[in-house]
C-alpha positions, 0 to 999 in steps of 0.5 A: 740456538745452540747448546753445548754439553761439556765434560771436564779433563778429568772426567772418566778419572777416579778423581773425585767429583770429576764427573760433572756436566757442563750445558751452556746456550744462550737465551733466544729471547734475551740473547743472555748466555746460560749454563747448568752444571749437572753430575750423574751419568751422563758425564761419565757416558759421554768421556766413555764414548770418547768425547768431551763436548757436543755442540748441538746447532740447527734445526731439523725438519723433524723430531730426532734423538742424537745417539751417541756410543763409542762407535760414533754418532747418528740421529733417529727418528723421535716422532713418537717422543714428540708429545711426551714430558721428560719424565715419559722420554726418559722413561722411553730411552732408558735402555740406550743409557744416559739421556738429556731430554728438553721439556715441552716449552723446548719442543715448541719453541714459545717462550712464557714471556710475551713482548 
């Protein structure tokens, strides 16, 4: 399922409340489009890397981390993070900057609902 991380056109400027991040995707269970808005440093750092949006789609054959910097983007191995929860993952990557992480359900692709 595609996931989009996007910031607004004023992100990175002194405009009040402009450092907002929207994350948009569809539910694999119902097909409903969902979005969320978040504050914090992630949006500002995404814009500082020269990006307004990231589209993530497809499936990696192994766990990876998407690292984004002003120099470019790269996928890094993340097998060691696969069994960790969100808090542990964020702490493990904190020296790399802002982190957006999925929880255990996102890692397994399973749903708490049954058909």
